C-alpha positions in Angstrom: 0.0 0.0 0.0 1.5 3.3 -1.1 1.6 6.0 1.5 3.0 9.5 1.6 2.7 11.1 5.0 3.7 14.7 5.5 4.6 16.3 8.8 6.2 19.4 10.2 3.7 22.1 9.4 2.5 24.7 11.8 2.2 28.3 12.7 5.3 30.5 12.3 6.1 34.2 12.3 7.2 36.0 9.1 10.9 35.5 8.7 10.9 32.2 10.5 11.7 28.7 9.4 10.0 25.3 9.2 11.1 21.9 8.0 8.6 19.6 6.4 9.0 15.9 6.0 7.4 13.3 3.8 7.7 9.7 4.8 7.1 7.3 1.9 6.2 3.6 2.0 4.8 0.9 -0.3 7.0 1.7 -3.3 10.7 1.9 -4.2 11.3 5.4 -3.0 14.8 5.7 -4.4 13.7 5.0 -7.9 11.5 8.1 -8.3 11.7 11.8 -8.5 9.6 13.5 -5.8 7.9 16.8 -5.5 6.4 19.3 -3.1 3.3 21.2 -4.1 1.3 23.7 -2.2 -2.3 25.1 -2.3 -3.4 28.3 -0.7 -7.0 29.1 -0.1 -8.8 30.0 -3.3 -5.8 29.3 -5.4 -4.7 26.5 -7.7 -2.1 23.9 -6.5 1.4 25.0 -7.5 4.7 23.3 -7.7 7.1 24.2 -5.0 10.1 22.0 -5.7 11.2 18.8 -7.4 14.1 16.5 -6.6 15.5 13.7 -8.7 15.6 10.1 -7.6 19.2 10.4 -6.4 18.9 13.9 -5.0 21.5 15.2 -7.4 19.1 17.5 -9.3 16.6 20.0 -7.9 14.3 22.7 -9.3 12.3 25.3 -7.5 9.3 27.5 -8.2 10.2 31.1 -8.7 8.4 32.2 -5.6 10.5 30.1 -3.3 14.0 30.1 -5.0 16.7 31.0 -2.6 14.5 30.5 0.5 13.5 26.8 0.3 15.6 23.7 0.0 14.4 20.3 -1.0 16.3 17.2 0.0 15.8 13.5 0.4 17.2 10.5 2.4 16.9 7.3 0.3 17.8 5.2 3.3 15.0 6.6 5.4 12.6 6.9 2.5 11.9 10.4 3.4 11.9 13.7 1.6 12.3 17.1 3.2 11.5 20.8 2.5 13.5 23.3 4.5 11.7 26.6 4.4 13.5 29.7 5.5 12.6 33.4 5.4 8.9 32.5 5.4 6.4 35.1 4.2 2.6 35.3 4.8 2.1 34.4 1.1 3.7 31.0 1.9 0.7 30.1 3.9 -0.8 27.0 2.3 -1.3 23.3 2.6 1.9 21.6 1.5 1.6 18.2 -0.3 4.1 15.5 -1.0 3.8 14.1 -4.5 5.2 11.3 -6.7 3.4 10.9 -10.0 -0.3 10.2 -9.3 0.5 9.7 -5.6 -0.3 12.4 -3.1 0.0 12.8 0.7 -2.8 14.2 2.8 -1.0 17.5 3.2 0.4 19.5 6.1 -0.8 23.1 6.9 1.7 25.9 7.0 0.5 29.2 8.4 2.8 32.3 8.4 1.5 35.1 10.4 2.5 37.6 13.1 
């Protein structure tokens, strides 16, 4: 049974940091590129970052470049998203994705 389980969301002040995790199971994690998406209220889901199967290649959405870092641990079958210099506009539900597989999401709320 394929599972993607996100964690690490919460409330943070502008300028703060959070680290999201996505624990994967039920498939060969190390064989697949993985992605983070987010969806803010009233907006379409948008791509945040992608990481290759080995972790050697990454790409970021323009709105998060230079502030967010995607990484993965293929031994732990876990993907991460380090989010720094958070802004109110980063408020969204963040989803872990591999192809047609989605996690349940974790809420990030940036507010003073």
